[in-house]
PDB file of N, CA, C and O in Angstrom:
ATOM      1  N   MET A   1     -13.868  25.042  13.447  1.00  0.00           N
ATOM      2  CA  MET A   1     -14.053  24.203  14.609  1.00  0.00           C
ATOM      3  C   MET A   1     -14.461  22.805  14.158  1.00  0.00           C
ATOM      4  O   MET A   1     -15.295  22.663  13.264  1.00  0.00           O
ATOM      5  N   THR A   2     -13.888  21.779  14.762  1.00  0.00           N
ATOM      6  CA  THR A   2     -14.182  20.397  14.421  1.00  0.00           C
ATOM      7  C   THR A   2     -15.454  19.954  15.124  1.00  0.00           C
ATOM      8  O   THR A   2     -15.605  20.205  16.320  1.00  0.00           O
ATOM      9  N   PRO A   3     -16.389  19.294  14.412  1.00  0.00           N
ATOM     10  CA  PRO A   3     -17.610  18.837  15.064  1.00  0.00           C
ATOM     11  C   PRO A   3     -17.304  17.716  16.047  1.00  0.00           C
ATOM     12  O   PRO A   3     -16.345  16.969  15.853  1.00  0.00           O
ATOM     13  N   PRO A   4     -18.116  17.588  17.111  1.00  0.00           N
ATOM     14  CA  PRO A   4     -17.896  16.499  18.063  1.00  0.00           C
ATOM     15  C   PRO A   4     -18.070  15.150  17.389  1.00  0.00           C
ATOM     16  O   PRO A   4     -18.868  15.009  16.463  1.00  0.00           O
ATOM     17  N   ALA A   5     -17.324  14.161  17.852  1.00  0.00           N
ATOM     18  CA  ALA A   5     -17.354  12.836  17.231  1.00  0.00           C
ATOM     19  C   ALA A   5     -18.717  12.173  17.348  1.00  0.00           C
ATOM     20  O   ALA A   5     -19.026  11.277  16.562  1.00  0.00           O
ATOM     21  N   SER A   6     -19.547  12.588  18.311  1.00  0.00           N
ATOM     22  CA  SER A   6     -20.851  11.956  18.494  1.00  0.00           C
ATOM     23  C   SER A   6     -21.901  12.484  17.524  1.00  0.00           C
ATOM     24  O   SER A   6     -22.975  11.894  17.408  1.00  0.00           O
ATOM     25  N   SER A   7     -21.615  13.586  16.819  1.00  0.00           N
ATOM     26  CA  SER A   7     -22.569  14.133  15.868  1.00  0.00           C
ATOM     27  C   SER A   7     -22.417  13.420  14.528  1.00  0.00           C
ATOM     28  O   SER A   7     -21.370  12.831  14.260  1.00  0.00           O
ATOM     29  N   PRO A   8     -23.463  13.464  13.672  1.00  0.00           N
ATOM     30  CA  PRO A   8     -23.333  12.833  12.347  1.00  0.00           C
ATOM     31  C   PRO A   8     -22.162  13.397  11.546  1.00  0.00           C
ATOM     32  O   PRO A   8     -21.458  12.650  10.868  1.00  0.00           O
ATOM     33  N   ALA A   9     -21.950  14.718  11.621  1.00  0.00           N
ATOM     34  CA  ALA A   9     -20.825  15.306  10.897  1.00  0.00           C
ATOM     35  C   ALA A   9     -19.505  14.826  11.486  1.00  0.00           C
ATOM     36  O   ALA A   9     -18.550  14.568  10.753  1.00  0.00           O
ATOM     37  N   GLY A  10     -19.452  14.708  12.810  1.00  0.00           N
ATOM     38  CA  GLY A  10     -18.241  14.211  13.466  1.00  0.00           C
ATOM     39  C   GLY A  10     -17.949  12.777  13.077  1.00  0.00           C
ATOM     40  O   GLY A  10     -16.795  12.402  12.869  1.00  0.00           O
ATOM     41  N   ASN A  11     -19.007  11.973  12.978  1.00  0.00           N
ATOM     42  CA  ASN A  11     -18.824  10.580  12.567  1.00  0.00           C
ATOM     43  C   ASN A  11     -18.314  10.503  11.137  1.00  0.00           C
ATOM     44  O   ASN A  11     -17.476   9.657  10.825  1.00  0.00           O
ATOM     45  N   ALA A  12     -18.807  11.377  10.261  1.00  0.00           N
ATOM     46  CA  ALA A  12     -18.355  11.382   8.874  1.00  0.00           C
ATOM     47  C   ALA A  12     -16.875  11.735   8.798  1.00  0.00           C
ATOM     48  O   ALA A  12     -16.122  11.123   8.040  1.00  0.00           O
ATOM     49  N   VAL A  13     -16.460  12.726   9.586  1.00  0.00           N
ATOM     50  CA  VAL A  13     -15.044  13.118   9.605  1.00  0.00           C
ATOM     51  C   VAL A  13     -14.191  11.969  10.135  1.00  0.00           C
ATOM     52  O   VAL A  13     -13.141  11.662   9.571  1.00  0.00           O
ATOM     53  N   LEU A  14     -14.635  11.344  11.205  1.00  0.00           N
ATOM     54  CA  LEU A  14     -13.889  10.227  11.788  1.00  0.00           C
ATOM     55  C   LEU A  14     -13.780   9.071  10.801  1.00  0.00           C
ATOM     56  O   LEU A  14     -12.713   8.471  10.666  1.00  0.00           O
ATOM     57  N   ASN A  15     -14.870   8.753  10.113  1.00  0.00           N
ATOM     58  CA  ASN A  15     -14.845   7.671   9.125  1.00  0.00           C
ATOM     59  C   ASN A  15     -13.889   7.998   7.982  1.00  0.00           C
ATOM     60  O   ASN A  15     -13.176   7.119   7.497  1.00  0.00           O
ATOM     61  N   LYS A  16     -13.871   9.257   7.552  1.00  0.00           N
ATOM     62  CA  LYS A  16     -12.974   9.648   6.470  1.00  0.00           C
ATOM     63  C   LYS A  16     -11.513   9.514   6.886  1.00  0.00           C
ATOM     64  O   LYS A  16     -10.682   9.044   6.111  1.00  0.00           O
ATOM     65  N   ILE A  17     -11.208   9.926   8.103  1.00  0.00           N
ATOM     66  CA  ILE A  17      -9.827   9.854   8.597  1.00  0.00           C
ATOM     67  C   ILE A  17      -9.389   8.402   8.757  1.00  0.00           C
ATOM     68  O   ILE A  17      -8.278   8.047   8.361  1.00  0.00           O
ATOM     69  N   THR A  18     -10.238   7.567   9.326  1.00  0.00           N
ATOM     70  CA  THR A  18      -9.845   6.176   9.566  1.00  0.00           C
ATOM     71  C   THR A  18      -9.780   5.363   8.285  1.00  0.00           C
ATOM     72  O   THR A  18      -9.152   4.305   8.265  1.00  0.00           O
ATOM     73  N   SER A  19     -10.421   5.835   7.201  1.00  0.00           N
ATOM     74  CA  SER A  19     -10.362   5.093   5.943  1.00  0.00           C
ATOM     75  C   SER A  19      -9.168   5.501   5.086  1.00  0.00           C
ATOM     76  O   SER A  19      -8.930   4.891   4.043  1.00  0.00           O
ATOM     77  N   MET A  20      -8.410   6.518   5.501  1.00  0.00           N
ATOM     78  CA  MET A  20      -7.241   6.955   4.741  1.00  0.00           C
ATOM     79  C   MET A  20      -6.149   5.891   4.817  1.00  0.00           C
ATOM     80  O   MET A  20      -6.005   5.224   5.842  1.00  0.00           O
ATOM     81  N   PRO A  21      -5.374   5.726   3.736  1.00  0.00           N
ATOM     82  CA  PRO A  21      -4.279   4.756   3.801  1.00  0.00           C
ATOM     83  C   PRO A  21      -3.242   5.186   4.836  1.00  0.00           C
ATOM     84  O   PRO A  21      -2.934   6.369   4.982  1.00  0.00           O
ATOM     85  N   LYS A  22      -2.722   4.204   5.540  1.00  0.00           N
ATOM     86  CA  LYS A  22      -1.720   4.489   6.572  1.00  0.00           C
ATOM     87  C   LYS A  22      -0.352   4.654   5.935  1.00  0.00           C
ATOM     88  O   LYS A  22       0.012   3.915   5.020  1.00  0.00           O
ATOM     89  N   LEU A  23       0.389   5.614   6.416  1.00  0.00           N
ATOM     90  CA  LEU A  23       1.754   5.812   5.943  1.00  0.00           C
ATOM     91  C   LEU A  23       2.648   4.769   6.604  1.00  0.00           C
ATOM     92  O   LEU A  23       2.476   4.442   7.779  1.00  0.00           O
ATOM     93  N   GLU A  24       3.575   4.265   5.858  1.00  0.00           N
ATOM     94  CA  GLU A  24       4.464   3.241   6.381  1.00  0.00           C
ATOM     95  C   GLU A  24       5.858   3.822   6.578  1.00  0.00           C
ATOM     96  O   GLU A  24       6.295   4.714   5.852  1.00  0.00           O
ATOM     97  N   MET A  25       6.524   3.297   7.563  1.00  0.00           N
ATOM     98  CA  MET A  25       7.909   3.669   7.778  1.00  0.00           C
ATOM     99  C   MET A  25       8.746   2.985   6.696  1.00  0.00           C
ATOM    100  O   MET A  25       8.351   1.929   6.201  1.00  0.00           O
ATOM    101  N   PRO A  26       9.876   3.553   6.319  1.00  0.00           N
ATOM    102  CA  PRO A  26      10.692   2.958   5.261  1.00  0.00           C
ATOM    103  C   PRO A  26      11.038   1.498   5.505  1.00  0.00           C
ATOM    104  O   PRO A  26      11.072   0.711   4.558  1.00  0.00           O
ATOM    105  N   SER A  27      11.295   1.117   6.748  1.00  0.00           N
ATOM    106  CA  SER A  27      11.645  -0.278   7.019  1.00  0.00           C
ATOM    107  C   SER A  27      10.478  -1.202   6.713  1.00  0.00           C
ATOM    108  O   SER A  27      10.690  -2.336   6.285  1.00  0.00           O
ATOM    109  N   ASN A  28       9.240  -0.738   6.925  1.00  0.00           N
ATOM    110  CA  ASN A  28       8.065  -1.556   6.614  1.00  0.00           C
ATOM    111  C   ASN A  28       7.907  -1.735   5.107  1.00  0.00           C
ATOM    112  O   ASN A  28       7.577  -2.824   4.637  1.00  0.00           O
ATOM    113  N   VAL A  29       8.143  -0.669   4.355  1.00  0.00           N
ATOM    114  CA  VAL A  29       8.019  -0.750   2.901  1.00  0.00           C
ATOM    115  C   VAL A  29       9.092  -1.680   2.349  1.00  0.00           C
ATOM    116  O   VAL A  29       8.804  -2.527   1.504  1.00  0.00           O
ATOM    117  N   GLY A  30      10.322  -1.528   2.820  1.00  0.00           N
ATOM    118  CA  GLY A  30      11.408  -2.381   2.351  1.00  0.00           C
ATOM    119  C   GLY A  30      11.170  -3.841   2.667  1.00  0.00           C
ATOM    120  O   GLY A  30      11.460  -4.713   1.848  1.00  0.00           O
ATOM    121  N   GLY A  31      10.649  -4.111   3.838  1.00  0.00           N
ATOM    122  CA  GLY A  31      10.370  -5.492   4.225  1.00  0.00           C
ATOM    123  C   GLY A  31       9.262  -6.113   3.409  1.00  0.00           C
ATOM    124  O   GLY A  31       9.232  -7.331   3.229  1.00  0.00           O
ATOM    125  N   SER A  32       8.343  -5.290   2.910  1.00  0.00           N
ATOM    126  CA  SER A  32       7.233  -5.839   2.137  1.00  0.00           C
ATOM    127  C   SER A  32       7.640  -6.157   0.704  1.00  0.00           C
ATOM    128  O   SER A  32       6.871  -6.782  -0.025  1.00  0.00           O
ATOM    129  N   LEU A  33       8.833  -5.740   0.286  1.00  0.00           N
ATOM    130  CA  LEU A  33       9.283  -6.025  -1.077  1.00  0.00           C
ATOM    131  C   LEU A  33       9.662  -7.496  -1.256  1.00  0.00           C
ATOM    132  O   LEU A  33       9.469  -8.047  -2.340  1.00  0.00           O
ATOM    133  N   LEU A  34      10.188  -8.128  -0.239  1.00  0.00           N
ATOM    134  CA  LEU A  34      10.649  -9.511  -0.379  1.00  0.00           C
ATOM    135  C   LEU A  34       9.528 -10.481  -0.737  1.00  0.00           C
ATOM    136  O   LEU A  34       9.663 -11.215  -1.716  1.00  0.00           O
ATOM    137  N   PRO A  35       8.427 -10.517   0.014  1.00  0.00           N
ATOM    138  CA  PRO A  35       7.371 -11.460  -0.361  1.00  0.00           C
ATOM    139  C   PRO A  35       6.721 -11.112  -1.704  1.00  0.00           C
ATOM    140  O   PRO A  35       6.285 -12.007  -2.429  1.00  0.00           O
ATOM    141  N   ILE A  36       6.652  -9.831  -2.036  1.00  0.00           N
ATOM    142  CA  ILE A  36       6.071  -9.444  -3.319  1.00  0.00           C
ATOM    143  C   ILE A  36       6.997  -9.878  -4.457  1.00  0.00           C
ATOM    144  O   ILE A  36       6.534 -10.321  -5.508  1.00  0.00           O
ATOM    145  N   GLY A  37       8.307  -9.748  -4.238  1.00  0.00           N
ATOM    146  CA  GLY A  37       9.268 -10.205  -5.246  1.00  0.00           C
ATOM    147  C   GLY A  37       9.169 -11.705  -5.466  1.00  0.00           C
ATOM    148  O   GLY A  37       9.229 -12.177  -6.601  1.00  0.00           O
ATOM    149  N   ALA A  38       9.020 -12.449  -4.384  1.00  0.00           N
ATOM    150  CA  ALA A  38       8.864 -13.902  -4.502  1.00  0.00           C
ATOM    151  C   ALA A  38       7.598 -14.242  -5.276  1.00  0.00           C
ATOM    152  O   ALA A  38       7.583 -15.161  -6.094  1.00  0.00           O
ATOM    153  N   LYS A  39       6.531 -13.485  -5.004  1.00  0.00           N
ATOM    154  CA  LYS A  39       5.269 -13.689  -5.721  1.00  0.00           C
ATOM    155  C   LYS A  39       5.457 -13.426  -7.207  1.00  0.00           C
ATOM    156  O   LYS A  39       4.947 -14.174  -8.041  1.00  0.00           O
ATOM    157  N   MET A  40       6.192 -12.360  -7.546  1.00  0.00           N
ATOM    158  CA  MET A  40       6.422 -12.010  -8.944  1.00  0.00           C
ATOM    159  C   MET A  40       7.160 -13.142  -9.666  1.00  0.00           C
ATOM    160  O   MET A  40       6.778 -13.533 -10.769  1.00  0.00           O
ATOM    161  N   TYR A  41       8.212 -13.660  -9.043  1.00  0.00           N
ATOM    162  CA  TYR A  41       8.980 -14.729  -9.683  1.00  0.00           C
ATOM    163  C   TYR A  41       8.156 -16.005  -9.820  1.00  0.00           C
ATOM    164  O   TYR A  41       8.286 -16.718 -10.814  1.00  0.00           O
ATOM    165  N   GLN A  42       7.309 -16.301  -8.832  1.00  0.00           N
ATOM    166  CA  GLN A  42       6.455 -17.484  -8.927  1.00  0.00           C
ATOM    167  C   GLN A  42       5.460 -17.329 -10.073  1.00  0.00           C
ATOM    168  O   GLN A  42       5.217 -18.274 -10.823  1.00  0.00           O
ATOM    169  N   LEU A  43       4.896 -16.156 -10.204  1.00  0.00           N
ATOM    170  CA  LEU A  43       3.970 -15.908 -11.312  1.00  0.00           C
ATOM    171  C   LEU A  43       4.667 -16.091 -12.657  1.00  0.00           C
ATOM    172  O   LEU A  43       4.089 -16.663 -13.582  1.00  0.00           O
ATOM    173  N   ALA A  44       5.898 -15.613 -12.771  1.00  0.00           N
ATOM    174  CA  ALA A  44       6.649 -15.775 -14.020  1.00  0.00           C
ATOM    175  C   ALA A  44       6.940 -17.252 -14.291  1.00  0.00           C
ATOM    176  O   ALA A  44       6.836 -17.706 -15.431  1.00  0.00           O
ATOM    177  N   ARG A  45       7.302 -17.998 -13.249  1.00  0.00           N
ATOM    178  CA  ARG A  45       7.546 -19.438 -13.423  1.00  0.00           C
ATOM    179  C   ARG A  45       6.288 -20.170 -13.879  1.00  0.00           C
ATOM    180  O   ARG A  45       6.352 -21.147 -14.625  1.00  0.00           O
ATOM    181  N   ASP A  46       5.128 -19.668 -13.406  1.00  0.00           N
ATOM    182  CA  ASP A  46       3.846 -20.274 -13.775  1.00  0.00           C
ATOM    183  C   ASP A  46       3.316 -19.737 -15.104  1.00  0.00           C
ATOM    184  O   ASP A  46       2.179 -20.014 -15.484  1.00  0.00           O
ATOM    185  N   LEU A  47       4.148 -18.969 -15.806  1.00  0.00           N
ATOM    186  CA  LEU A  47       3.813 -18.389 -17.100  1.00  0.00           C
ATOM    187  C   LEU A  47       2.647 -17.404 -17.029  1.00  0.00           C
ATOM    188  O   LEU A  47       1.919 -17.224 -18.005  1.00  0.00           O
ATOM    189  N   GLU A  48       2.479 -16.777 -15.883  1.00  0.00           N
ATOM    190  CA  GLU A  48       1.468 -15.733 -15.685  1.00  0.00           C
ATOM    191  C   GLU A  48       2.162 -14.380 -15.859  1.00  0.00           C
ATOM    192  O   GLU A  48       2.343 -13.632 -14.899  1.00  0.00           O
ATOM    193  N   PHE A  49       2.541 -14.085 -17.092  1.00  0.00           N
ATOM    194  CA  PHE A  49       3.394 -12.930 -17.350  1.00  0.00           C
ATOM    195  C   PHE A  49       2.694 -11.594 -17.101  1.00  0.00           C
ATOM    196  O   PHE A  49       3.319 -10.647 -16.625  1.00  0.00           O
ATOM    197  N   GLU A  50       1.410 -11.514 -17.418  1.00  0.00           N
ATOM    198  CA  GLU A  50       0.679 -10.262 -17.182  1.00  0.00           C
ATOM    199  C   GLU A  50       0.624  -9.951 -15.690  1.00  0.00           C
ATOM    200  O   GLU A  50       0.866  -8.816 -15.279  1.00  0.00           O
ATOM    201  N   ALA A  51       0.306 -10.962 -14.878  1.00  0.00           N
ATOM    202  CA  ALA A  51       0.249 -10.769 -13.424  1.00  0.00           C
ATOM    203  C   ALA A  51       1.639 -10.479 -12.868  1.00  0.00           C
ATOM    204  O   ALA A  51       1.778  -9.675 -11.946  1.00  0.00           O
ATOM    205  N   ALA A  52       2.665 -11.119 -13.414  1.00  0.00           N
ATOM    206  CA  ALA A  52       4.033 -10.862 -12.968  1.00  0.00           C
ATOM    207  C   ALA A  52       4.433  -9.419 -13.287  1.00  0.00           C
ATOM    208  O   ALA A  52       5.110  -8.772 -12.488  1.00  0.00           O
ATOM    209  N   ALA A  53       4.020  -8.920 -14.447  1.00  0.00           N
ATOM    210  CA  ALA A  53       4.342  -7.537 -14.817  1.00  0.00           C
ATOM    211  C   ALA A  53       3.621  -6.554 -13.897  1.00  0.00           C
ATOM    212  O   ALA A  53       4.197  -5.534 -13.517  1.00  0.00           O
ATOM    213  N   GLN A  54       2.386  -6.840 -13.537  1.00  0.00           N
ATOM    214  CA  GLN A  54       1.658  -5.966 -12.618  1.00  0.00           C
ATOM    215  C   GLN A  54       2.329  -5.961 -11.251  1.00  0.00           C
ATOM    216  O   GLN A  54       2.421  -4.919 -10.601  1.00  0.00           O
ATOM    217  N   THR A  55       2.792  -7.118 -10.820  1.00  0.00           N
ATOM    218  CA  THR A  55       3.490  -7.218  -9.545  1.00  0.00           C
ATOM    219  C   THR A  55       4.811  -6.454  -9.599  1.00  0.00           C
ATOM    220  O   THR A  55       5.187  -5.790  -8.633  1.00  0.00           O
ATOM    221  N   ARG A  56       5.504  -6.548 -10.714  1.00  0.00           N
ATOM    222  CA  ARG A  56       6.745  -5.791 -10.907  1.00  0.00           C
ATOM    223  C   ARG A  56       6.488  -4.293 -10.795  1.00  0.00           C
ATOM    224  O   ARG A  56       7.266  -3.564 -10.180  1.00  0.00           O
ATOM    225  N   ASP A  57       5.391  -3.843 -11.392  1.00  0.00           N
ATOM    226  CA  ASP A  57       5.038  -2.423 -11.309  1.00  0.00           C
ATOM    227  C   ASP A  57       4.736  -2.012  -9.868  1.00  0.00           C
ATOM    228  O   ASP A  57       5.095  -0.915  -9.440  1.00  0.00           O
ATOM    229  N   GLU A  58       4.077  -2.896  -9.128  1.00  0.00           N
ATOM    230  CA  GLU A  58       3.781  -2.636  -7.713  1.00  0.00           C
ATOM    231  C   GLU A  58       5.085  -2.505  -6.915  1.00  0.00           C
ATOM    232  O   GLU A  58       5.200  -1.637  -6.050  1.00  0.00           O
ATOM    233  N   ILE A  59       6.053  -3.359  -7.205  1.00  0.00           N
ATOM    234  CA  ILE A  59       7.360  -3.287  -6.539  1.00  0.00           C
ATOM    235  C   ILE A  59       8.030  -1.952  -6.864  1.00  0.00           C
ATOM    236  O   ILE A  59       8.623  -1.326  -5.986  1.00  0.00           O
ATOM    237  N   GLY A  60       7.937  -1.520  -8.110  1.00  0.00           N
ATOM    238  CA  GLY A  60       8.527  -0.250  -8.506  1.00  0.00           C
ATOM    239  C   GLY A  60       7.916   0.918  -7.740  1.00  0.00           C
ATOM    240  O   GLY A  60       8.626   1.829  -7.314  1.00  0.00           O
ATOM    241  N   LYS A  61       6.600   0.887  -7.568  1.00  0.00           N
ATOM    242  CA  LYS A  61       5.928   1.948  -6.813  1.00  0.00           C
ATOM    243  C   LYS A  61       6.362   1.947  -5.350  1.00  0.00           C
ATOM    244  O   LYS A  61       6.569   3.008  -4.761  1.00  0.00           O
ATOM    245  N   LEU A  62       6.500   0.761  -4.765  1.00  0.00           N
ATOM    246  CA  LEU A  62       6.959   0.670  -3.378  1.00  0.00           C
ATOM    247  C   LEU A  62       8.384   1.199  -3.241  1.00  0.00           C
ATOM    248  O   LEU A  62       8.705   1.887  -2.273  1.00  0.00           O
ATOM    249  N   ARG A  63       9.235   0.875  -4.212  1.00  0.00           N
ATOM    250  CA  ARG A  63      10.618   1.374  -4.178  1.00  0.00           C
ATOM    251  C   ARG A  63      10.650   2.891  -4.275  1.00  0.00           C
ATOM    252  O   ARG A  63      11.434   3.544  -3.587  1.00  0.00           O
ATOM    253  N   GLU A  64       9.803   3.450  -5.126  1.00  0.00           N
ATOM    254  CA  GLU A  64       9.732   4.916  -5.237  1.00  0.00           C
ATOM    255  C   GLU A  64       9.317   5.536  -3.911  1.00  0.00           C
ATOM    256  O   GLU A  64       9.876   6.551  -3.497  1.00  0.00           O
ATOM    257  N   ARG A  65       8.340   4.929  -3.245  1.00  0.00           N
ATOM    258  CA  ARG A  65       7.909   5.426  -1.938  1.00  0.00           C
ATOM    259  C   ARG A  65       9.034   5.346  -0.930  1.00  0.00           C
ATOM    260  O   ARG A  65       9.217   6.246  -0.110  1.00  0.00           O
ATOM    261  N   LEU A  66       9.783   4.263  -0.999  1.00  0.00           N
ATOM    262  CA  LEU A  66      10.890   4.077  -0.062  1.00  0.00           C
ATOM    263  C   LEU A  66      11.970   5.136  -0.287  1.00  0.00           C
ATOM    264  O   LEU A  66      12.524   5.669   0.675  1.00  0.00           O
ATOM    265  N   LEU A  67      12.267   5.438  -1.532  1.00  0.00           N
ATOM    266  CA  LEU A  67      13.291   6.438  -1.837  1.00  0.00           C
ATOM    267  C   LEU A  67      12.808   7.858  -1.555  1.00  0.00           C
ATOM    268  O   LEU A  67      13.619   8.749  -1.304  1.00  0.00           O
ATOM    269  N   ALA A  68      11.502   8.074  -1.594  1.00  0.00           N
ATOM    270  CA  ALA A  68      10.960   9.417  -1.360  1.00  0.00           C
ATOM    271  C   ALA A  68      10.982   9.798   0.119  1.00  0.00           C
ATOM    272  O   ALA A  68      10.895  10.978   0.457  1.00  0.00           O
ATOM    273  N   VAL A  69      11.097   8.818   0.988  1.00  0.00           N
ATOM    274  CA  VAL A  69      11.053   9.101   2.439  1.00  0.00           C
ATOM    275  C   VAL A  69      12.372   9.540   2.951  1.00  0.00           C
ATOM    276  O   VAL A  69      12.511   9.816   4.142  1.00  0.00           O
TER     277      VAL A  69
END
C-alpha cells in the first residue's frame, strides 16, 4: 500500500518520483541534437578539443537513446 502524500513517507516517495529524469519522446531527443552539435563545432573552432569531445560523446548517447525507442 502506498503511504498518503501528506505523511513523511508519502512526501519522500513523491520527492523521489519527481526527481527522476523525465523520459523524452524521440522527436524531442532528435531536436536537441542540433544545438548540441552546433555547440560541439563551436568548441572545436575555439580549440577546446576536450570539451568538444565530451559534447560529441553526449550526442552519441542521445543518438543511442533515440534509436532505442
